[in-house]
N, C-alpha and C positions, 0 to 999 in steps of 0.2 A: 708792810703796816703803814697805815695810812697816816701823815703827821698833821698835827692840829692845824685846823684851819685849812687844810689843803685838800682840794679835791681829786678824786682818781680821775685819771683819763679814761674816757669813753671808750678809746680804740685798743688802747694796751692795758688798763687796768692798773697803773702804776701812779703815783702823785705826779700831778701836771709839773711841779716843781717851782722856781722861781725866777724872777727877772731881776737883773740889779739896774736900779735908777742912776743915771750919771750924775743927775744933778744933786740927787739927795744922799747918794752913797748909801743906799738901804736896798733892801731885796723885798720884792713885791710877788705876790701870786701871779704867776704867767696866765695872760688871758687871750685865747685865739681870737674870739668874737665879741666885740665889744657891745654887739647889740642884745644878746642872749644869755651871755656868759657860758656859753657851751663848753664843758671841761674837755680840753684837748691839749695834751703836751706838744711841747714844742718839735719834737723829733716827729710825731704823726701828722704834727700841721705840714712840716716841710716835704713829708711823704704826700699829704693830700695835693699841695699845690704842685709837686714835681708831677704828679699824673694828672694835671690838669684840671682838678676838682677844686676850684678857688671860691666855693662857696659853703657856707654853714650848712651843715646836714639839719639842723634842729630849724633856722629860720630862712635859709635861702640867701642872707645879707653875704656879701663878699669880705674874706677874711682880711685882717690886718696885715699885709703883705711886708710890711717894713721891719715885722717882728722877727721874720726870719733871719735879719742881718745880725741879730745878737745872739742868735743860738749857739753857733760853733764856739764860740768863748765861755758858753755857761756849763752847768753840770754836765757830765759825761754822762750820765746815766739818762740823758735825754736826746742822744744822738740817733743816727741811723745808719749803719753799716750796710745795710743789705741783706743781713743774714734773717731768714725767713725761717720759721718753725711750722711745718704743715700739719701739725697733729693737734690733737684737742687737748686745751689748758687745764686738766684736770688730773687728779691723781686720787687713790684710795688709801685710807688708813690701813696699812698692813700690820695685821697680828701675827704673833709668833707661831699661831697654828695655822696661818695662810688665809686665814677669811678676811673677809671685807665687808665692814658694817655700816661704813657711811660714804656719800659721795663729798668730794671737796669742790668747792663752786666759786671760792675767790681767792686771789693771791697771797691774802693776808693769814688766810689759814693753811695754805701750803707750806708758807713758811713757818707757821707755828710748827707743824708736823715737822718740819726739815729739821729745828732745833731741839725737837722732843728727845727726852733721854731713852723713852721707852721705844722708839722707832727703829725699822729693820736698818740696817747700814745700806743695804742694796738700794732699799726705796729712799734712803736719805741721800745718796749720793746721785740717784736718778733725778731728784727734785735739784739738789744743788747744780746738776748738770743742766738742767732746764733753765733756772734761774741765771745760772752763768750767760747762756744763750741769749736771754731777754736782755741780760745786761750788755751784752756784746751790741746788740741793738741799739742801743743807746749811745755806743760811743763813739764820738768824730771818727770819719776816713782816716785822716792823716794818722792819728794815734792807733788806728786799728789795723794798719797793713801788715803787721808781721803776725797777726792772730786770725785773719779772716781766712776761707777757704781759699786755694790758690785760684779757683775758677773766677772769683770774685775780685781777687787782686789785678787779673788781668784787665777787668774792665777798667780799672784806674790808672792803667801803665800808660806810658807814654804814647803820643798819638801814632808813632811810627810803628811799634809793636802791635798797637790796637787795631791799626789799618790792615794788618796781615791776617787775613781768617786762614782758618785751618783746614776749610773745604769750599767748595762753589757748585752751584747750580750751573749746569749745561743744557740750557734749553734746546729743544728738537728745533732745527731750523725751519723757519715759517715755510721755504720752498717745498719741505716735504710735509709739514704739518697742515697748512691751509686746503692744499689739494686733498689730503685726508679726511678733514672736517667736512669739506664739500661734498664729498662722496659718501660720508655717513649720511648729511642731510637728504641727499638725491636718493641714497638707498629708502629712507625713511619715507619720502614722499612716493617712490615707486611702489613700495609695501602697501601702502593706502589705497592707491589705485588698483594695485594687483588683487586685494583683497575685495575691493567694490566689486570688480569683475566675476571673481570666483563666488562670492554671496549671492549676487543678483543674477547669475546664470547656473542654476543649478542642473544636475544630471538625473533627469527624471527615470531614466531606465536603470540606472545604477545608484538610487538616490541613497541609500544606505553607504556605500562606498565613497559617494561624493561628500556627504557629512561627515564622516570620520576623517578624510584627507584634512578638508577644511579646518576642523577642530584642531587636528594635529600641526597645521600648518601655522594658526595662529599663535598655538604655543610657541612652535620654534620660533616666531617673530619676537614674541615677548621674553624669550631667553636670549635672544640676539641682542635686544634692547638693553637686557641687565648686565650683558658681557661686554658689549660694545662702548657704552657712554662711559663708565669709570676709566677708559683709555682715552679720555677727549682731550686732557694735557699731559703728556707723558714727559719726563725728565730724564736726564744723566746727571750724575753728581762725579767729583773730582776730589780727591784729597790730598793734603800736602803735609807727609809724614815728617820731611824735615823741619819744617816750621813747628810743628809739636815737639819735636826733641829739642830745638833751639829755646822753645819756651818753657819747658818742664823739666828739662835735663840739662841743666848748665854745666860747665866744666867746674870742678872743684865744689859741687854741691851734691846733697843728696836728690835723689831723682823724687821730682813732685807729681810723677802719673799717678792715677788712680789706682787702687788694688782692683783686682777683678778674681772672682770665684767661678770657677769651671764647675758644672755639673754633668756628669756622665751617667746615664740610665743603662740598667741592663737587668734582665730577666732570667734567662734560659740559657746557659752555658754551652748547651748543646746545640742551640739553633743560633746563638750568638757566639761564636768562637772566642774562647779567652785570648786567643793570639791577636785576633781583630781587635779586641778590646784593648788589650796590652800595646796593642800600637798607637792608638787613640791617645792614651794617658801619656805614653812617651813623647806623641808631639805636643802633647799640651807642655808637658814637662821641661821641654826644651826651647818652648817660644820666645822670641825674640822680644824680651821684656823682664824688667827688674825681677830677680827670682822672690825679693821680698814682697812683690806684689800680686804673687800668681799663689793660688791655691786649688787644687784639685780634687772634688768630692766624688767618689764613686758609689752610686746608689746598685745595692745588688736586692734586688726586691723577691729574688727566688730562694735566699739565704743559704747560698751553695759553698760548700767548702772547695770546691774547685775555683770559684771565683776570688775566694780569700787567697787561696795559696797562689793562684796565678798573678795576684797583684803584688804578693812578697816577694815573687820573682822577678817580676816587673821592675819593682823598687829597687834591687840589688842591681839589673842590669842598668837603670837609668843613671847610675853611678858614673859610668863609664860613657854612656851614649850623650848624656846632656852635655858635658864638655867638648865633645868631639863635634856634635853639631857647632857649637857657638864657636869654636876655634876655626872651623872650615866654612862658616856661613853654609851650611848643608840644607838643601831645600829639593823634596820635602824632608821634614824631620821625623817621619814615621816610618822606621827601618825597613819593614817589608815592601813598601812602595819606592822607598830611595834605591835599594839594591836591585830593586826588579826594572828599573827604568832601562831603556835602551838608549841611552845618551853617551856622548865621550864624557864621562866622569873627570877627566884631566881637564876639561875646558874651564880656561879662567882659573884653573888653581896652579900656582907658582910653587907653592912650598913643596920643598925637596920630601919633606917627612908624610906629605900627605900620601902618597901612594901606600907605603907601609903602614901606615897606622888605619887605612880605609881597610885593607887585607885584615888586619888583624880583630880592626871592629865587626867585620862581616864575619870572621870564623866565630866571635863571640856571640854575634846573632845567631848564628848558626846553633851554637850551644844551647842557646836560650829557647830556640824553637823545638829542640829535642827535649829540654825539661819541660817546656808547655805542653808539648803534645803526649808527654809520658803521663802529666798530670790527667789529660783530657781521657785517654786510654784506662787510666785507673779508675775515672770516674763512671766509665761507661757501666758497670755494676755496683749498684749500691748494698754495703754488707748488711746481713740482716740485723745486727746488733746497731748499725748507722755508722757514720764516719767518726773515728776517735782522731784527736789531734795529738802532736807532737809531745805533748806534757802529759798523756795519757787519758785526759779528760775528755767526755763525748762534746762533739761539736754542736753547740746550742742550736742551729738550726737545722738538724736533721728532719724535723717537721717543717715544713715550708710555711705550714698555715697554722702553726702555733710555736710561737717561739718569742724570745725576748728580744729587745734592741741590741744591736751590736755595733761597736764603733771603734777602729783601730787606725791611729796614726803612725802611717809609714815611715813618710819623710816629714821634714819641717825645720822650725829654726832650732829646735832642739834635739832633731833626729841627725841621721848619719849625711854626712857630706860627700861630694864627689871624688872620684881619685885624686884630684888636683886639690882638694882640700876646700875648696868653695862650697858655699851654702845652696841647697837644694830645694824648688818649690815643695811647699805642703800638699803632701798626698794623704787622704783619709777615705778608708773604707767605711761605709755605711750599710747597715741592714736595719729598716724598721720594724718594731715590734709588731707582732701579728697574732691575734688570737680569735678563736671561732665565735661567731656571733657578732663581730664587727664588721663595717663594711670601710675597706681599705682604700677604694677609688683607683686601683691599678697604678698607672703611671702617673695621673694628676697627682693622688695622693703621696707617692714615691718622691716627687719633684718638691712638693711641700713640706717635706720632712726634710729635704736637702735645705731648704730655705731657712728652715729655723736652726738646724746644726750648724749651718754655715754662719748664723748670725751669731750663734754663741761662741765659736771657735776664731771666725776671723773677721767677719761683719764686713766684707768688702761694698762698698757702694755700688757695684755694677755686677753681675751675673751673666755668664756665657754658658748656655746649655747645649750639650750635644748628644747625639745618638751615639750608642758605643760603637758603632761602624762609621762614624765621620770623623774623620782625623783631620788635623790641621794641616792644610796643604801649603798655607802662605804663613810662615812664621810672622810676619807682621801684621798679622789679620787683627790683633787687639788693638795696635797701634791705629790702623784703619778706623775702628769703632771709634776708639777715643778722640779722632779728629772731629768727631760731631757730639759725642757727651762731654768734652772738656774745653768745647768752644764756647763762650759764655754769649754769643751771638746765637747760637743752635738751640744749646740743650736745655733751655729752661723748660720747655714743655714736651721732650722726647722721651718716650716710655722705653723705647728699643730701637736698636739697630738691627735690621733683617740682611742676611747675606743669602745670595741665591745659592741652591743645592746643586752641587755637581757630581759626576758619578764615574766610577771606575769599572772594568770588568763588562761594558756594554759594546755590543758590534757596531760597526760602523753604519750600516741601516739602521740601527735602532728600531727593530720591528715592532717592539710593542710600547714605544715612545717611552721608555723609561726615563730618558733624560727631560724629559717635559718641558722643553726648551719655550714653546709657546708660551706658557703659564709664567716662567721665570725671566724670560726677555723681552714680554711683551706685555702681559697685564699688570705685573709688579712694577713695570716702570711707569705704567700708566697709572697707577695707585699712589705712586711716591709723588705724582704731581697733584694729589687730592690732600689726603689727611695720612697717608702713608701704607707700607704694603701690612697685608696681613701675615699675622704670625704662623708659621709652618712647621714649627715643632723642634727645628733643631737650627744651628748655625746663627743664634740670635742672642744680642747683647743686651740684658734689661737694666732700666734704672730700678735698683731695689725699691726705692720708694713708691714705683709704680704699682710693682706687686703687692706693697701692703695697703693699698685702696686709696692711697692719698690723690687729691688732684693736682693738677700742675700748677707751679707756683703762678702761671700767666692768667689764670682766672680772675676774671673782674670781681671786686669787692661790691657783695650784694648789699641793695639798700636795706635799712632797718625792717621797713614793713615787709617787704617780700621774704625775708628770711624767717620773720616772725608767724607768718600766715603758712607758710609751708612745712613748719617744723614743730610747731605748739600750739595748738588750739586754744591754750591760755594766754599766749601773748596776743595782746591787741594791735591793729595796725595803726601806724601814725596818723593822727586826725588831720594833719594837715598834707595837702599833695603837694608832690615834690613841684617847684616854680623852675628851679634851674635846670638849664639843658642838660648838664651833665647827670642831673640825678634823673631826669626823665631817661636818659639813653640807658643809665643803668638799670632803672625800673622796667624799661623795656626787655632787659635780658634775663629777666626772673630765672631762676634754676633751681629745680628741687635738691635739697641738701643730700639725698640719699645718692646720687651721682657722685659725688666727691665729699664723703660725710666727715672727713678728715682734715679739711682745710680750715686752718683756724683763722685764716684770712677774712673769712665769711662771718665770722663771729666776734670780730673784734670791735664791732662798734655799738656793742650792747653793753647795757648797765648789767650789775651783779646778778639780780633777780632773774633777768632773760637769759645771761649766759649759763646759769646754773640748769635751768630749764631744758636748754640745748646740751649741755655738757651729760645730761643724765641720759643722754641716748648714746654715750660715745663711750662707754667705760673699756677701758683699754683690756680688761679681762675677759670681759665677754666678747670682745672682737680677736684678741691675739693669743687667748688661753693663761691658763695658770703657772706663767714663769715671768718672775720679776726681771732676770737677768735677759731674757728675750725682749719683753717690754722695753727695757731701759735700750737695748740695740735700737729699737726702732725709732726712738728719739734722736738718733745721731744720723743726722742728714748725711754727712761725709764720711760715713763709716767707722771703723775702728771698735777694737774690743772695749768696753767699759773699764774706767780705771778702778772701779770697785770690785773687779770680777777676780777672782780667787783662781789661779791656774790649777790649783788640786782639786778644786770641785767642777770645774768647766765640763769636764766628759760627764760627771754624773748629771749636770744640767742638761747637756746634750741628749743623754739617753733620756731623760724625762720628756722632753720636748717631741722626741719620736715614738712615744708609748701611743698603743692603740686608741686609748681612749682621750689624747690630750686635746683632739680636735672637735670633741662633742660640746655642743651648745656654745661654739664659736662660730666666727664668719669665715672661718678657713674652707676654701672651695665653694663659698657662697660671692663674697666680696673681695677678698683679698687672697692672693696666690693664684694658682692655677685653678680654674674654676671646673667644677664637677659638672656633670651631667652628660656627658657626652665622650664617647672613645676618641673623638678629635678635640681634647682639651685645649689644643693649640688655637683653633680658630675661635672659640669660647673666650679665651682667655684675652687675646688681641681685641677681642669686640668691646670686652667690658672696659678695658683701658681705654680705646676710641671712643665710647660713649660718656668717659668722665671728663673728655677734653685734649687727653693726652693727643700727640700724633707720633708717627714713627718714621722710620728713613730706611731707604734700600741703598746696600754698598754694595756695589760690583768693582772691586779690585781687579785690574788686569790680570793678575795672578790670582785665580780662584782661591777665595780663604779658605773653605773646608772642601773635601770630597768624602764620598761615602760608597758602599757596596750597595749596588740595587739588586733586587731578585729579578733575574732577567729569563726567566723560564714563564711559560705562558699561564701556569697553575698558580704560582706564587702570586705573580704580577696582579691576576684578578682577584686573588684573596687581600691585596694589599689595597686596590681600588675597592674593593667590597667593603673594607673597615672603615675607609675614608667616606665613603657615601652613606655608610650606616650612622656614622657620627654626625654628620649635616642632617639625616631624617631627624635624629634623636632631638638636635638643636631646634629643628622646625616645629616639632610637638612640645616644646619647653618654652619656659615664661620667658626664655632669652631669645627667642625668634625675632630676627630683626624686622620683621613684618609690624610687631606691636611693643617691642622694647626699646626703651633709651629717647623716647620724644621729649619726656620732661623738662631734660636740660638743655635739648637743642644744641648739642655740642659735637653731634655726629652730622657731617656734612651729606647732603641728599646724594650727591654720587658715590660717595663711601657707603652710605646705607645700599645702594644698588649693588654694588660690590659684594657685600655682606649678604644683601637677600640671594644674589645669584651662588652664591657659596653653600646655601642650605635648600636652594631649589632645585639645582641641576639634578640630584636623583630621580625627580618625580619626572623629568623629561623622557625617563626610559620607556614609560607607559604609551606617550604618542609615538615614540621611535620604533618601538616593538610594532605597533599597530602600522606604521607607515613603512617599515621594512618588508611587511607581510602583504601589503596592498597590491605591490606590482605582482606577486605570484596569484594571488586572487583573480587579478584582473587576467592575468593570461589564463588561467584555469575556466574562468566563466566567460570570457571574449568580452566582458564589458569595461568600460574604462574610467576613470575619475574626471576627466575634462572632456567637455562637449567640443565638437567641431569648431575649429580655431577660426574666428574671424581676423581680419587685418589688424583692428585695434588690440584683440588680444594678444596677436604674435607680438606686437608693440610692449606690451606690458610684459611678457614673459621673457622678450629678449632684454628687456631693461633690467629687469630682476637678476637674471644671469649675469648681464655685464657689470650690475653693481656689486654684486657679490665678487666677482672677479677682481673688479678695480679695487675693492676694499682689501682683500688681501694683499694685492700687490703694492699698494700704498703702505700697508701695515709692514709689510717686510722691508721696505725700502727705508723707513725710519727707525725699525728695531735690530737691523742688520741680522734678522734671522733667514735662514735658506728654506729655499721652497720643499725640498724634501722635509725637513723638520715639520713645516705647516701640513705636508700630506700625512704625514705618521700620526700628527696629533689628531686630524679629521678621521681616519681610519679608526683610531683607538676609541676615539670618541663614541663611534658606532659600536664598536665591540665591546667596551666596558658598558655600554648604555643598555645593549639588548641581553646582558648577562650580569655583571656584577651589581650594575645599577639598579636593575630590577629586582635582584633578590635583596638588596638593602632596603627597597621601599616597602617590601613584603614583612621583612624581618622588623623594620620600623612600626606598621601595623599592628604585628603581633605583640610586639612589645608594649605597645600603648593600649590596647583592647586587652590582651589576655595575661599581661605582665611576664610573658615569657621572654627572659633575656637571652642574648647570644654569647657565646664564649669570645673573648680577644684571643686571637692567634697570632703568635709573634710570628714575622716574616723571616725565614732563614735567610740566612748570607751567605754569599758565594765564598768558598774558600778553596775551591779546587787549583790546581797551579796550571790546568790546560785552559789556555785561552777559550774562552766563550764555553766554557765545558757544560754549563748547565741549559744552554739556548735552547736545545731541542729534547731537554728533559721532560717528560710528560708525566703529571699526576692526576689522576682520575678525581673530579668534584662533579657535584651536579651543576655547578655554575656554566659548566659546558654545555649544556643542553639546548637550552633555548637559542644561543646562535648557531649552533650545529642544526638545529631542526630549519632556521629561518634559512641558513645556506642550502640545504636538501629542497626545501620547498620552492625556492626560486630558481634551483636549477632544472627541478623537474617541470617547473612554470615555463621556462624558457623551451624545454623540448618540447611541451603540450602545445606551446604557443605555435610554434614553427609547424607541428603537426597538422594545427587545425588549420593553417596558412594554407598549407599544402592541398587539404581537402577542401578547402573554399575557394581557391582560385586567386586571380591576380588581385581582385579588389581587397582583399583581406591583408595584402601586404603593407599597405601603408601605415592603418592603425596598429599594426603588428610592431613595427618599429620603435612607437612612442611606449609602448608598453614595455619591450625587451630593453629599452635605454634605461629604465627605472630599475628594471632587475637586474642588470648589468652593473649600475651604481650600488646595489647593495652587496652584489657579488665582490667588487673591487674592495669596497670597505672592508669586508669581512676576508678578505685575502689573508693577510698576514695570521689571522687565527686560523685559516683551513691550513695553513703550513705548521702553525705550530701544533693543529690537532693530529698532523701525520706523524709528528715525532720524527727522530733521528731514523729509526728505521722504518719510515712509513707505514707505521702500524698502530691502530687507534684501539683503545680498550673496546671489548664486544660490547660492554653496558651501552656505550654512546653510540656506538652503532643501532643497535637494536631499539634503544627510545627515539632516535632521530627517525630511523626507518619507519618506527610505530607511527609518529606523529605526522611525518610525510605521507604516509600512507593513508591516514585519517583525512587530511586534505583533499588527497587524489580523489578518494571515493565521494567527498563531497562534491567535486567537480564534475564527476561523471555523473550523480545523481542530478544535479543542477542543470548541466549545459552539455550533453555528452556529443561526440562527433556527428552531428545531423544537420544537414544544409537548412536554411530557413525555408527555400522552396519547399523542400520535403516536408517541413513541419507544416506549411500553408496546406499541402494536399492532404496530408492526414488529418487535419484539422476539418477540412470542408467534404471528406468521403464518410458518408454516414451510411451506405448502404453495402451488400454483401456484394453486389456487381462492381462496384468500386474497386 
């Protein structure tokens, strides 16, 4: 409410207040600018001066700086504790019927609504909570220390503690990085000279083959640039967990560590075994983190009773497993993988009772496995009448495409305790509602449902999502992430912490590059030195506020004229151009509002009318959906359940937010949460965050944080790669394509954009790759070649190109620590995937765009065999195998035909033959792992693959015979000149 004669602050909307006069012992209205009397309260003036903006926004005259000395002793409602609300400052009048009839555009109206007797108590509490935060922003730092978040308390701690960071960046040694960069530049120059030679020296006798090869080579060069330059500034990081504990877990006090909600997603328990999911859940529940700060949400998107019953068994076994792990510091804390370790489990274990308890625990785990396997065996055949629960009622999820939302809290604050009487983390089963006619958006939709459910029940400020087959391998992994998220010097603009993926059950040679070492140990380190690694779908700790579409607090406050022009055509630009250098700098960094539509700091400098025009575009209900409890939770930056929430109605509200129609006409999947529009929702979600100005961090602890089960046979691996590539193609054809999206805000760094462009362009490399892998066979079959006779200068360019390629790889291995075998496997599978899965993904993407033909999402089967590498040689027929098999056969036939032709043509033909055979052998060597996988364990291949491959190879062979049979050039000359019968 405005006091009589006291103007409202143009920044925060509250009365500017009074300043006491020492001489006259009276109060007068506070004035920030004596020239134009621009209304600005003392707290906002302090904030402006602290940020280096010492001139009036209206007239450009310097502020009266000595007024800030009086502020600390004045009205507490005009201080600044650093608490920042990054949401739109408006609310709707909530009627009893749930309708919203008007937008509130000023603080005084909000205040009157809060005092209204007819107002909804949830909304009243939400308004009070928001008002309380605004008031906290005005309290001096000394008196507010006990109320502000711990992260901000640490900013004002004693110098010794403030000087102890929780993490540090370890730059790559210049001795390794400088030569690496020099070779990259050298290779770029050599590429230019190489293409100059290739383009200016066409092969007229094989012009079509030459042109095809040049186009392919240019595409490969562009792909190399997109892949190489984002690795320009790689870094390593180190964390200090002991400092984290010393700062936030002081002896005799409650832990001040932030709460974390774990998300585990599963769909088909027959392809994603419940035993594997159970191990993941057990590793989460026993993590080395305060139990009251951990909540585990399991999303069952298949609504299967098997998953539900297996979680019930898992929660019962957790009562024994969790205290055992914490008592003896077990690693890893997934029982299946702990008991299968081939190590001396007595090492470093000095407790006499350990052996006895371990044997008892292993026996209990074997019994748990028997119960889970019995459930799986029972679920193999669904009864005609559907599944029946223990109370005799039908299982609500009998129809996976038509069922209500289901939530079951197995463990928690009021649930079962462990066998020692201690509290256990919360475990919640969630299956969102599904109805015919609704688009459910697969995994992305399931993850968004978990975001809303967790916000209602626990609302932890951080979210860690895992696939059902990725267990916690390092019990301190959450603490590793908190070293970044809870460090006030680091966390302000960090949206997520990405951990590398590591896998079990892969053979040492890693035939199909399942470990993906080059990507996780080379590319991701490079991205960490720019704006941060891409989100890879699992093993990631999110800032919940970033998932809600907020911009980072570090975004600059935009000048008034900039925001008005970009958000509302009714707002006119400021008539006077900025004269101050700070204003000019801020004006030069204009950013469109859409990239961070909820950053309140960007609209605080506007009067009530202008603010109402902007706020009208930021309706909470239109953004987050019709749930007052959930909307209230979004206003709580530091997490926690709203005080107004009634525990008896929380589950009902949680059921409401996972209804199938909740997301209609909202921003879910468009601007907030996991983004829809691609089967690789992970890349798209991270890309949107980076476009808003957030950055991410790559955390690689010495002991891998998480481990998963990789599909190790050839067919499953190719289908996995096909799904990833198809998602990239879908993003390429969407409005979120990095080629044209996200330029308005200017918040995405250019090297980061190159990396994202590479993630959506790489499947299209399959087209030139297939052509290039076929060229050696065509050259051998036709006797032609794509390269003319080499001159001395041409030999120099070719040698320079090959040497630069080798040097780049060697120096990359040197600073990354990756082995040469891993690099070679990566190169091999790049060719294998390129000529098979990526090729199919491109065609499926075109079919979806042109004809609207969608492809089904195939869940990759997870390995469960006890035999080591038991599925490595298992072969499953798929059409994806036909192109690489055909390329292999054609090149082998080409090599045979080339040698036959050389034998018939004499000694002179052997020189050109070596060049052609070299390229053909290059293709065969790269496809060799595919050939071994194709043979299978019994060296047998499905007949259909052989028939198709032989058919296609025969077609190419017949074309070769038609084009250039085994006839000497001299014979051809004689037959051409002989025109009479006597000849």
